[in-house]
ZAMARGU-4260 file (C-alpha; in steps of 0.2 Angstrom, whole numbers, plus 5000, padded with zeros to 4 digits):
<rodrens>
0) 5280/5362/4745 | 5273/5345/4742 | 5257/5345/4730 | 5242/5335/4736 | 5248/5321/4722
5) 5266/5320/4730 | 5266/5305/4740 | 5283/5296/4739 | 5286/5294/4758 | 5276/5292/4772
10) 5280/5307/4778 | 5270/5313/4765 | 5258/5327/4771 | 5240/5330/4770 | 5238/5343/4757
15) 5253/5354/4764 | 5270/5351/4769 | 5288/5359/4770 | 5299/5347/4761 | 5316/5355/4768
20) 5311/5349/4785 | 5306/5331/4783 | 5324/5326/4782 | 5328/5335/4797 | 5311/5327/4807
25) 5318/5311/4800 | 5334/5313/4807 | 5330/5317/4824 | 5330/5303/4839 | 5312/5297/4842
30) 5308/5296/4860 | 5298/5281/4863 | 5280/5285/4868 | 5278/5266/4877 | 5279/5263/4894
35) 5286/5249/4902 | 5273/5236/4905 | 5267/5233/4922 | 5263/5217/4931 | 5244/5216/4923
40) 5251/5211/4907 | 5249/5192/4905 | 5263/5179/4899 | 5259/5168/4883 | 5250/5153/4886
45) 5264/5139/4893 | 5252/5124/4892 | 5260/5109/4888 | 5244/5100/4882 | 5244/5094/4866
50) 5237/5102/4850 | 5237/5098/4832 | 5234/5105/4815 | 5229/5099/4799 | 5225/5108/4783
55) 5207/5102/4778 | 5207/5112/4760 | 5213/5126/4749 | 5207/5136/4734 | 5216/5150/4724
60) 5207/5168/4727 | 5218/5176/4715 | 5236/5175/4709 | 5247/5176/4724 | 5233/5173/4737
65) 5226/5157/4742 | 5210/5153/4755 | 5216/5138/4766 | 5206/5130/4780 | 5213/5120/4794
70) 5205/5109/4809 | 5214/5115/4826 | 5213/5102/4841 | 5216/5108/4857 | 5214/5099/4876
75) 5202/5109/4886 | 5200/5103/4905 | 5205/5087/4898 | 5194/5087/4883 | 5197/5088/4866
80) 5190/5104/4857 | 5190/5109/4838 | 5191/5125/4829 | 5191/5127/4810 | 5201/5143/4808
85) 5202/5149/4789 | 5219/5159/4782 | 5222/5168/4768 | 5240/5165/4763 | 5247/5180/4753
90) 5263/5179/4744 | 5271/5195/4743 | 5284/5190/4728 | 5270/5188/4717 | 5269/5206/4707
95) 5250/5205/4704 | 5243/5205/4722 | 5244/5217/4737 | 5237/5222/4752 | 5230/5239/4759
100) 5219/5245/4772 | 5201/5249/4769 | 5190/5261/4778 | 5172/5264/4782 | 5158/5270/4769
105) 5166/5281/4757 | 5182/5276/4764 | 5180/5290/4778 | 5182/5287/4796 | 5167/5290/4808
110) 5156/5281/4793 | 5159/5262/4802 | 5153/5249/4788 | 5154/5230/4785 | 5170/5221/4778
115) 5158/5216/4763 | 5154/5234/4760 | 5172/5240/4761 | 5177/5226/4749 | 5164/5232/4737
120) 5168/5250/4737 | 5187/5246/4734 | 5187/5230/4724 | 5196/5219/4738 | 5195/5200/4731
125) 5198/5196/4749 | 5196/5205/4767 | 5196/5204/4786 | 5191/5216/4800 | 5206/5227/4805
130) 5210/5238/4821 | 5203/5241/4838 | 5191/5255/4841 | 5180/5261/4854 | 5162/5256/4851
135) 5155/5272/4859 | 5166/5283/4850 | 5165/5293/4834 | 5172/5278/4824 | 5190/5279/4821
140) 5204/5266/4823 | 5215/5267/4839 | 5230/5262/4830 | 5239/5269/4815 | 5232/5269/4796
145) 5242/5270/4780 | 5231/5267/4765 | 5240/5269/4747 | 5256/5277/4755 | 5244/5291/4764
150) 5243/5293/4784 | 5225/5292/4786 | 5229/5288/4806 | 5242/5291/4817 | 5248/5279/4830
155) 5243/5282/4848 | 5254/5284/4864 | 5245/5268/4872 | 5258/5255/4878 | 5260/5237/4868
160) 5250/5242/4853 | 5257/5234/4839 | 5255/5237/4820 | 5258/5229/4803 | 5267/5239/4790
165) 5271/5233/4771 | 5287/5243/4768 | 5292/5252/4750 | 5302/5236/4747 | 5287/5225/4750
170) 5294/5219/4766 | 5281/5216/4781 | 5284/5223/4797 | 5275/5221/4815 | 5281/5231/4826
175) 5276/5247/4838 | 5277/5263/4830 | 5279/5282/4835 | 5273/5298/4827 | 5282/5314/4824
180) 5275/5329/4817 | 5275/5349/4816 | 5264/5364/4812 | 5274/5379/4804 | 5267/5395/4805
185) 5271/5410/4794 | 5282/5419/4806 | 5293/5404/4808 | 5288/5397/4823 | 5284/5377/4826
190) 5272/5367/4836 | 5272/5349/4839 | 5259/5340/4829 | 5251/5326/4840 | 5242/5315/4829
195) 5231/5314/4814 | 5213/5309/4815 | 5212/5303/4832 | 5197/5299/4843 | 5201/5304/4861
200) 5210/5293/4873 | 5217/5292/4890 | 5236/5286/4891 | 5249/5284/4905 | 5252/5285/4923
205) 5244/5295/4930 | 5233/5295/4915 | 5233/5310/4901 | 5219/5316/4889 | 5226/5312/4871
210) 5221/5330/4867 | 5226/5341/4880 | 5240/5354/4878 | 5240/5348/4861 | 5235/5351/4843
215) 5230/5338/4832 | 5224/5337/4812 | 5210/5332/4805 | 5208/5329/4787 | 5193/5326/4774
220) 5196/5308/4779 | 5185/5312/4796 | 5168/5312/4790 | 5161/5318/4807 | 5159/5336/4817
225) 5164/5327/4832 | 5183/5329/4833 | 5187/5325/4852 | 5172/5333/4859 | 5170/5321/4874
230) 5173/5336/4887 | 5189/5332/4892 | 5196/5347/4884 | 5191/5366/4879 | 5194/5367/4859
235) 5201/5380/4850 | 5199/5375/4829 | 5208/5382/4814 | 5202/5379/4797 | 5215/5379/4784
240) 5210/5378/4766 | 5224/5379/4751 | 5237/5381/4764 | 5229/5397/4771 | 5221/5399/4788
245) 5201/5405/4784 | 5194/5403/4801 | 5200/5403/4820 | 5187/5399/4832 | 5184/5395/4852
250) 5172/5382/4848 | 5170/5367/4837 | 5168/5372/4819 | 5151/5365/4814 | 5158/5357/4797
255) 5167/5342/4791 | 5186/5344/4785 | 5186/5350/4767 | 5195/5341/4751 | 5206/5357/4749
260) 5212/5356/4767 | 5210/5351/4785 | 5204/5357/4802 | 5217/5359/4816 | 5211/5355/4834
265) 5220/5362/4849 | 5217/5364/4868 | 5228/5371/4882 | 5245/5376/4877 | 5241/5370/4859
270) 5227/5384/4858 | 5237/5397/4866 | 5250/5395/4852 | 5237/5396/4838 | 5231/5412/4846
275) 5248/5420/4847 | 5255/5413/4831 | 5241/5409/4817 | 5231/5424/4810 | 5215/5422/4796
280) 5224/5424/4780 | 5242/5418/4783 | 5251/5404/4778 | 5251/5387/4789 | 5260/5371/4784
285) 5266/5354/4792 | 5275/5340/4790 | 5273/5322/4798 | 5280/5305/4799 | 5279/5287/4807
290) 5293/5276/4812 | 5296/5260/4822 | 5298/5263/4840 | 5312/5251/4843 | 5326/5262/4839
295) 5340/5248/4842 | 5332/5239/4826 | 5327/5253/4815 | 5318/5251/4799 | 5316/5262/4783
300) 5298/5267/4784 | 5301/5280/4768 | 5286/5275/4756 | 5279/5263/4765 | 5265/5256/4756
305) 5251/5252/4769 | 5249/5251/4788 | 5236/5243/4800 | 5235/5244/4819 | 5232/5231/4831
310) 5234/5224/4848 | 5245/5212/4856 | 5258/5205/4849 | 5256/5185/4848 | 5272/5178/4841
315) 5290/5182/4839 | 5303/5173/4832 | 5292/5159/4828 | 5288/5157/4845 | 5272/5162/4855
320) 5277/5177/4863 | 5274/5187/4880 | 5257/5198/4877 | 5263/5217/4876 | 5246/5223/4883
325) 5235/5218/4897 | 5224/5205/4888 | 5210/5200/4903 | 5196/5209/4893 | 5203/5197/4878
330) 5201/5181/4887 | 5191/5165/4885 | 5186/5155/4869 | 5181/5168/4857 | 5182/5171/4837
335) 5199/5177/4833 | 5207/5188/4819 | 5226/5190/4819 | 5239/5193/4805 | 5256/5188/4804
340) 5272/5182/4792 | 5285/5171/4789 | 5303/5172/4793 | 5309/5175/4776 | 5295/5189/4774
345) 5288/5180/4758 | 5270/5175/4764 | 5259/5186/4775 | 5246/5175/4784 | 5228/5182/4788
350) 5220/5172/4800 | 5200/5171/4807 | 5194/5157/4819 | 5176/5157/4823 | 5165/5153/4840
355) 5151/5147/4828 | 5144/5131/4824 | 5156/5117/4825 | 5170/5129/4827 | 5174/5131/4847
360) 5184/5148/4843 | 5201/5149/4852 | 5210/5157/4867 | 5224/5169/4864 | 5236/5155/4868
365) 5228/5143/4856 | 5228/5156/4843 | 5248/5158/4846 | 5250/5139/4843 | 5240/5139/4828
370) 5249/5152/4821 | 5266/5145/4825 | 5261/5128/4818 | 5257/5135/4800 | 5273/5145/4798
375) 5271/5162/4805 | 5286/5170/4811 | 5279/5186/4819 | 5260/5190/4822 | 5249/5201/4830
380) 5230/5201/4837 | 5218/5210/4827 | 5200/5216/4833 | 5192/5199/4837 | 5175/5193/4846
385) 5160/5199/4837 | 5171/5209/4824 | 5179/5193/4816 | 5174/5194/4798 | 5180/5187/4783
390) 5176/5188/4766 | 5183/5182/4750 | 5178/5179/4732 | 5176/5162/4727 | 5184/5153/4712
395) 5176/5159/4697 | 5166/5173/4707 | 5166/5191/4703 | 5162/5197/4719 | 5166/5194/4737
400) 5155/5183/4749 | 5156/5181/4768 | 5166/5166/4771 | 5165/5164/4791 | 5151/5162/4804
405) 5151/5180/4814 | 5146/5178/4834 | 5132/5187/4831 | 5126/5179/4816 | 5128/5196/4805
410) 5143/5207/4801 | 5147/5220/4813 | 5151/5238/4807 | 5169/5242/4809 | 5180/5255/4806
415) 5193/5247/4794 | 5198/5231/4787 | 5213/5223/4779 | 5210/5218/4761 | 5218/5209/4747
420) 5218/5217/4730 | 5225/5209/4712 | 5233/5219/4699 | 5233/5204/4687 | 5228/5207/4669
425) 5214/5196/4660 | 5221/5181/4654 | 5217/5165/4645 | 5204/5154/4652 | 5210/5141/4665
430) 5197/5131/4671 | 5178/5129/4676 | 5171/5126/4693 | 5153/5122/4699 | 5145/5132/4713
435) 5130/5126/4722 | 5124/5116/4737 | 5132/5101/4741 | 5118/5093/4754 | 5101/5094/4747
440) 5085/5089/4755 | 5071/5080/4746 | 5060/5091/4735 | 5073/5104/4735 | 5076/5115/4719
445) 5095/5119/4719 | 5102/5132/4706 | 5119/5128/4700 | 5132/5139/4692 | 5145/5138/4680
450) 5160/5148/4683 | 5176/5151/4674 | 5193/5157/4680 | 5209/5163/4668 | 5226/5159/4672
455) 5228/5172/4686 | 5213/5165/4695 | 5202/5179/4689 | 5183/5176/4686 | 5179/5175/4667
460) 5163/5180/4660 | 5152/5164/4656 | 5138/5171/4648 | 5145/5167/4632 | 5149/5149/4637
465) 5136/5137/4634 | 5133/5123/4647 | 5127/5106/4648 | 5121/5098/4665 | 5119/5080/4669
470) 5119/5069/4685 | 5125/5052/4687 | 5110/5045/4696 | 5092/5045/4696 | 5090/5055/4713
475) 5086/5070/4703 | 5086/5078/4688 | 5089/5095/4679 | 5080/5106/4671 | 5092/5119/4664
480) 5104/5121/4678 | 5092/5119/4693 | 5093/5101/4699 | 5076/5094/4707 | 5080/5081/4720
485) 5067/5068/4721 | 5075/5053/4730 | 5089/5050/4744 | 5107/5045/4740 | 5122/5052/4731
490) 5125/5058/4714 | 5139/5067/4703 | 5133/5083/4695 | 5144/5087/4678 | 5145/5103/4669
495) 5152/5103/4651 | 5157/5118/4642 | 5167/5116/4626 | 5180/5105/4630 | 5180/5110/4648
500) 5171/5098/4660 | 5170/5100/4680 | 5161/5089/4693 | 5154/5092/4709 | 5148/5078/4722
505) 5130/5080/4730 | 5119/5071/4743 | 5102/5071/4743 | 5098/5068/4761 | 5086/5053/4767
510) 5082/5048/4785 | 5096/5033/4784 | 5107/5047/4783 | 5101/5057/4798 | 5108/5057/4816
515) 5098/5070/4823 | 5083/5082/4817 | 5079/5097/4828 | 5067/5110/4828 | 5075/5126/4836
520) 5061/5135/4847 | 5066/5144/4863 | 5053/5143/4877 | 5039/5132/4871 | 5026/5138/4881
525) 5008/5136/4874 | 4997/5153/4875 | 4983/5155/4863 | 4986/5168/4850 | 5005/5167/4851
530) 5015/5162/4837 | 5033/5154/4836 | 5046/5154/4823 | 5050/5134/4821 | 5066/5133/4811
535) 5071/5114/4808 | 5089/5108/4806 | 5096/5091/4802 | 5114/5083/4805 | 5119/5070/4793
540) 5129/5054/4800 | 5144/5063/4792 | 5144/5076/4803 | 5135/5089/4788 | 5121/5101/4796
545) 5110/5113/4786 | 5093/5121/4789 | 5078/5112/4781 | 5066/5122/4770 | 5051/5127/4777
550) 5040/5117/4763 | 5050/5102/4765 | 5045/5099/4783 | 5027/5093/4788 | 5018/5097/4804
555) 5008/5087/4815 | 4999/5096/4830 | 4994/5087/4845 | 4984/5093/4860 | 4980/5110/4853
560) 4974/5118/4839 | 4985/5127/4827 | 4994/5128/4812 | 5011/5131/4803 | 5014/5141/4789
565) 5031/5145/4780 | 5040/5138/4796 | 5030/5149/4809 | 5016/5140/4821 | 5000/5149/4825
570) 4993/5143/4841 | 4974/5146/4839 | 4967/5137/4854 | 4975/5128/4869 | 4964/5112/4877
575) 4965/5114/4896 | 4973/5100/4906 | 4981/5094/4889 | 4999/5091/4885 | 5003/5100/4869
580) 5015/5093/4855 | 5021/5099/4837 | 5030/5084/4827 | 5040/5089/4813 | 5042/5075/4800
585) 5057/5074/4785 | 5056/5058/4775 | 5048/5047/4790 | 5061/5054/4801 | 5052/5065/4815
590) 5057/5077/4829 | 5045/5082/4844 | 5043/5099/4852 | 5035/5097/4869 | 5025/5112/4874
595) 5020/5118/4891 | 5002/5123/4893 | 5002/5140/4902 | 4992/5156/4906 | 5000/5173/4906
600) 4997/5186/4918 | 5002/5206/4918 | 5013/5210/4931 | 5017/5229/4927 | 5013/5240/4911
605) 5019/5256/4922 | 5002/5265/4919 | 4997/5266/4937 | 5011/5277/4943 | 5014/5269/4959
610) 5032/5260/4953 | 5046/5266/4965 | 5062/5266/4953 | 5079/5273/4958 | 5096/5272/4949
615) 5112/5265/4955 | 5129/5259/4947 | 5139/5244/4952 | 5153/5256/4953 | 5155/5275/4958
620) 5159/5279/4940 | 5145/5272/4932 | 5131/5285/4930 | 5113/5284/4922 | 5096/5285/4926
625) 5081/5274/4929 | 5064/5282/4928 | 5045/5278/4921 | 5043/5290/4907 | 5030/5291/4893
630) 5033/5291/4874 | 5050/5283/4871 | 5046/5280/4854 | 5033/5283/4842 | 5027/5267/4842
635) 5024/5266/4860 | 5016/5283/4867 | 5012/5275/4885 | 5023/5274/4900 | 5038/5264/4900
640) 5054/5259/4911 | 5069/5268/4905 | 5086/5264/4910 | 5101/5275/4905 | 5120/5271/4908
645) 5137/5277/4905 | 5151/5266/4907 | 5164/5277/4900 | 5175/5278/4917 | 5180/5265/4929
650) 5185/5247/4925 | 5180/5229/4927 | 5163/5221/4925 | 5151/5237/4924 | 5132/5237/4929
655) 5118/5250/4929 | 5103/5245/4939 | 5085/5250/4940 | 5082/5246/4957 | 5062/5242/4960
660) 5053/5245/4977 | 5069/5253/4986 | 5077/5239/4995 | 5063/5227/4995 | 5057/5225/4978
665) 5040/5220/4973 | 5033/5204/4976 | 5027/5190/4961 | 5011/5181/4962 | 5011/5162/4963
670) 5025/5151/4955 | 5029/5158/4938 | 5039/5148/4927 | 5044/5162/4913 | 5044/5179/4914
675) 5041/5191/4898 | 5043/5207/4894 | 5044/5220/4879 | 5061/5228/4878 | 5068/5244/4866
680) 5085/5239/4862 | 5099/5248/4858 | 5111/5237/4849 | 5124/5240/4864 | 5128/5220/4863
685) 5127/5223/4883 | 5119/5209/4895 | 5102/5211/4901 | 5098/5205/4917 | 5084/5204/4930
690) 5087/5199/4948 | 5075/5191/4959 | 5076/5186/4977 | 5066/5170/4983 | 5058/5164/5000
695) 5075/5159/5006 | 5082/5175/5003 | 5093/5169/4989 | 5097/5180/4975 | 5094/5174/4957
700) 5101/5184/4942 | 5090/5178/4927 | 5099/5182/4910 | 5084/5192/4899 | 5095/5193/4884
705) 5113/5189/4884 | 5117/5203/4871 | 5104/5217/4867 | 5109/5216/4848 | 5094/5225/4841
710) 5086/5242/4841 | 5067/5246/4843 | 5055/5235/4853 | 5055/5216/4854 | 5047/5204/4865
715) 5060/5192/4875 | 5056/5177/4887 | 5065/5169/4899 | 5064/5154/4908 | 5062/5154/4928
720) 5058/5136/4932 | 5078/5130/4931 | 5082/5142/4943 | 5075/5132/4957 | 5068/5147/4966
725) 5058/5144/4984 | 5041/5153/4981 | 5036/5167/4984 | 5048/5176/4974 | 5052/5196/4972
730) 5059/5206/4957 | 5071/5218/4962 | 5081/5223/4949 | 5082/5226/4930 | 5100/5230/4925
735) 5111/5231/4910 | 5128/5224/4912 | 5145/5226/4900 | 5156/5211/4907 | 5174/5213/4907
740) 5177/5200/4894 | 5176/5207/4876 | 5171/5224/4885 | 5178/5234/4870 | 5166/5226/4858
745) 5150/5232/4869 | 5143/5251/4871 | 5149/5260/4885 | 5133/5272/4884 | 5117/5269/4879
750) 5098/5268/4884 | 5084/5254/4883 | 5066/5254/4890 | 5055/5240/4897 | 5036/5238/4896
755) 5023/5226/4899 | 5031/5214/4911 | 5021/5198/4913 | 5025/5180/4921 | 5019/5163/4913
760) 5011/5150/4925 | 5008/5130/4920 | 4989/5129/4918 | 4979/5121/4932 | 4977/5103/4928
765) 4975/5087/4937 | 4991/5075/4940 | 4990/5059/4930 | 4985/5045/4942 | 4997/5031/4944
770) 4995/5016/4933 | 5002/4997/4936 | 5001/4983/4923 | 5005/4965/4926 | 5008/4953/4912
775) 5016/4935/4911 | 5025/4928/4898 | 5016/4916/4886 | 4999/4923/4893 | 4985/4935/4886
780) 4980/4940/4902 | 4985/4957/4910 | 4979/4967/4925 | 4978/4984/4924 | 4976/4993/4942
785) 4968/4977/4948 | 4957/4976/4934 | 4959/4960/4923 | 4961/4962/4905 | 4964/4951/4889
790) 4977/4956/4875 | 4977/4950/4857 | 4994/4944/4858 | 5005/4938/4875 | 5022/4944/4877
795) 5035/4933/4871 | 5054/4929/4873 | 5063/4926/4857 | 5081/4923/4856 | 5082/4929/4875
800) 5073/4946/4870 | 5057/4949/4878 | 5044/4956/4867 | 5028/4964/4873 | 5012/4972/4862
805) 5017/4990/4863 | 5000/4997/4858 | 4990/4989/4870 | 5004/4994/4884 | 5003/5013/4879
810) 4985/5015/4876 | 4983/5006/4896 | 4998/5017/4903 | 4993/5034/4894 | 5001/5035/4877
815) 4998/5033/4859 | 5005/5022/4845 | 5002/5023/4827 | 5008/5011/4812 | 5012/5016/4796
820) 5012/5001/4784 | 5019/5010/4769 | 5035/5012/4779 | 5033/4999/4792 | 5037/5012/4805
825) 5030/5013/4823 | 5027/5030/4831 | 5025/5030/4851 | 5020/5046/4859 | 5021/5047/4878
830) 5025/5060/4891 | 5036/5071/4881 | 5044/5057/4871 | 5042/5052/4853 | 5050/5037/4849
835) 5050/5029/4830 | 5056/5012/4826 | 5055/5002/4810 | 5052/4982/4808 | 5067/4971/4807
840) 5077/4986/4810 | 5088/4989/4826 | 5089/5008/4825 | 5076/5019/4833 | 5073/5038/4834
845) 5070/5047/4852 | 5065/5065/4851 | 5074/5067/4835 | 5090/5058/4840 | 5097/5042/4831
850) 5101/5027/4841 | 5103/5008/4841 | 5095/4995/4852 | 5099/4977/4854 | 5085/4970/4846
855) 5074/4975/4832 | 5053/4977/4832 | 5044/4963/4826 | 5028/4958/4820 | 5021/4943/4830
860) 5002/4937/4828 | 4997/4953/4817 | 5002/4963/4831 | 5017/4976/4834 | 5030/4969/4847
865) 5045/4978/4853 | 5058/4973/4865 | 5055/4976/4883 | 5072/4985/4886 | 5067/4999/4875
870) 5051/5002/4884 | 5062/5002/4900 | 5076/5013/4895 | 5070/5024/4883 | 5050/5027/4886
875) 5052/5032/4904 | 5043/5017/4912 | 5047/5006/4925 | 5049/4988/4922 | 5052/4974/4935
880) 5055/4955/4929 | 5052/4940/4940 | 5061/4926/4933 | 5053/4913/4945 | 5034/4918/4939
885) 5040/4925/4922 | 5031/4939/4925 | 5032/4957/4921 | 5026/4973/4930 | 5027/4990/4922
890) 5023/5005/4930
</rodrens>
């Protein structure tokens, strides 16, 4: 019998095996378990629209592995779209690099964790998320997994599911795989072993439960008591320790599989076999193997090193392939993860593409085209969307860092990942590198690190390597390895250590380098006592974007009383009938947050007990409850509206509704501009909505939260003004939806609670009266609403450009103009528009966005004069010009 350490082939047995039967099993023909694909399987993209791929950068990770970033251009609806995929290219001919599969915390299934944590635990120098999994299940890969030559998870019977394997000869193989195994009783009888460490699933047509009439094995890599306990089958479980049956139970054993054995989970005919042929105290053994399912092109899987499951095939023979599975739930433009290899089998390509920031994600068809363009011969899809995660060890660093931008801003806990590992010895120092921010803001203190790497591109300890830092220009200075940015401009930072020298180009961003300044705030409605996060970001003229540290932003509040501390605005008092503005300034460049003054009214806190609530599902298969219940959490002991849901069955988009007031709904007072409520989330990533009907009977579905990505209570606000409802309105439903696209990423069961529903209304105020101003070129006389007035400076025409005295005009028509003599900057604030100009400069900034006019601002007669065209085009005033009388009318 094999010992625990006998792991010489893929048919290695977990803890026990019968060696003499292994060859017999391998020799038997493998009956395919994959059904012929039906008409739902989509074809690969056949669009002839042009795409292009350009290499942007590349950097070694370790000997045999290189990180590359590309720029991929595609055409969507006639317009160019760009994504910036990253590729880890692994050279399998290099003796110092290998691929292997990582599992959850402690390298166990059912303990989902982030890719970063898995890389840290295993020592991977780079890694991506791996196989698909049921987000509502126990936390195990759907497909096969082989780690360090050991079968940890068997393939499924699902159609069209591909996997990547690295054979004993270091050959990559992407194929569909089948599983064979047997249980051997002491009396000489055998029974088919259907799988190892598998969560339950349904397959075939008609649907068959994966664990019905079967025996499955669970090893110590399965860290949960839940072994296919979905109610689909009645279990009999057997505890095997040191090849001896120690327990047989007609129920789930309340334990996890032991290190010195395993648990057999049986039902139906499998359970009958166990009761008839296994007894406590008797020996039992097993043998199992994985083979590629294509019997026409057999691959020797003996001694396979690693294997990871995936989804559809993407590329075959260097061309986009037809999809092997229905990909309707994977459609659209999403973040993507995939893996493939070159025609000669030398290179493996691990690919991610983000839907975040400037990267616009990819469709599956675009992913196919991109992979073909970089030399991929065969490829398959890995779990993408919100799961897409890439970590990598930067050159000279000892630890991996997040190298992509996840869709949901944080790493998702996943079941496994594909890791890149190095076995290279410590070599001679090859070079040094600098790590630190390249785009700085004024007064920022940026710390830079010296890094060193050896001949195998592995990190070298620099603690004994003294470093000297310097900057090529006076935009800042060093204090040790900390650079303090004091003025705009570019500089070359240089670090020297012994005979080694390295440089880094940095840019201290000033006003003239900014194309846009933006304060990111949702629902800017002024309510006394409220607080708002006010992160400010800038985009340079070169297209680089970064968030500005809170201490580098100066704020001015107009029309209300409050304060900004550490990037948070606290509203103390709101002035009635007065618009409110928060102006953010960085190096004389400003942007405006325009607040709507509002009042807030409680609609329902579910304490009165007079709310009629009922539940319904969008499909008969959807089950759940909707009710007003007390004390759902320790921090909210009052009544709340609780909505539970179960989407386990059914297909397509699924939804669970809390119906309010029967079919009639409940009325909402007045003309609300926003709805606000407290929601206890379940991190399901599902969509939360409210359904309103208006006075015309039109249904309006309002997104309350596009992704429920939090646990515990959170206050959310949703705009209503943009829906153009006819008042009065009624609130009829609150519901949670799991849309078809990306459905596999979201939880199919869960519970949320809602409380303190309130609506926000515009504060009552008087509309501003219309104002008309009449001026004439060369005349200081002006008529404002029929009242004669005199200006200090008359409007003038210079070089075909008409100039007007802007301060007088804005004062008369409602606005505010200020002038900073130090910077020669003019600021005009009027009707939710902030415009800033500079003398003798054609550029201007309007609500944070830079633009260029046809003429510059001038100082004439000691007064600020701006081109009339800017007043008409940018400040929202209507201007009429009468050439015969040389008169101007401004409304």
